[in-house]
N, C-alpha and C positions, 0 to 999 in steps of 0.2 A: 270750557277748560281754563279759564281764569282761576277758579275754583281748587284746582288740583296742584298740588305741592311741586316745586322745581326740583327735580333730582340732580345732585350734581355728581357726575360720574367721570372716571378717568378712561380716556381711549387707549386701549392696548391694542398694539399692532400685532397682526397675527405672525406666529413662528414661522418662519422660512422652512419650508419641507424640502429636504433634499431628495432626489430621488433615490430609490433602494439599487444596492449594488447588484448589478445583473452579471457583472463578470465580463463584461464587454465595453469598449468606449463606443462614445457615438458614431465613431465610423464603422463600428462592427467587428473590431480587432479585439481577440481575448486579451484580458489583463495578465499579468505576471502571476498574481495572487491565486487567479481562477486556475490558470493552467498548473500552478505549484499545487493547490488543492487537489484536482482531477488526478494529478500524477500520485500524490498521497494516498489517496482514496484506492487506486488500482493496485498499489504496493500492499496497503492493508489487507485488501480482497485477496490477492494472492496467497500472502502469507498465512490469513485464516483459512482459506482454501487447504493449502497444503498440509495445514494441522490438522484439520478435520479428516482429510484423505489418509493421514497416517493412523488415525484412530479407527478407520472402519477394519474389518476382518480383510477385505481384499488389500487395502493399503499395508497391513501389516505382512500379509503373505508375499507381495510385491519386495518388500523391504528386507523380508527374510531371503527371497531368491536374491536379491542382488547382494546381500552379504555372501551367501554361499559361493556366489560366483567370484566375488571377490578375494574370498580365500582360496579357491581354488585357482586363481589366475596368481597369485602370491606363490602357491606351492608349485605350480607348473614354473614360474621364474624361478624359484630356487633349483629346481630339479635342472633346468638348463645353464645356469650359472655353475652348479657344481658340475656338469658335464664337460663345461669348456674350462674349468680350472686345471690346468696340469698339474697334477700329482707326482711329486718324486717317488722314485722306486724308493723301496725300504728295505 
């Protein structure tokens, strides 16, 4: 091997690899960021589900029933208030 040329190379240390963020501490406690992310995901899912439900025929029917009940309740309340209001004799 004396006939082979000598190769001069620089030794580069390996990059330190950081462990992937699992959302838990080494003790097994969830981090604030992972908890926040879970809450935000659940909130976004619930908002999306509500929007999709409102777009279905069944969802629109329920919304229409709710609106009709609200109108009927307002009318009945107006009747009760009118009956309780003392009117002076004319």
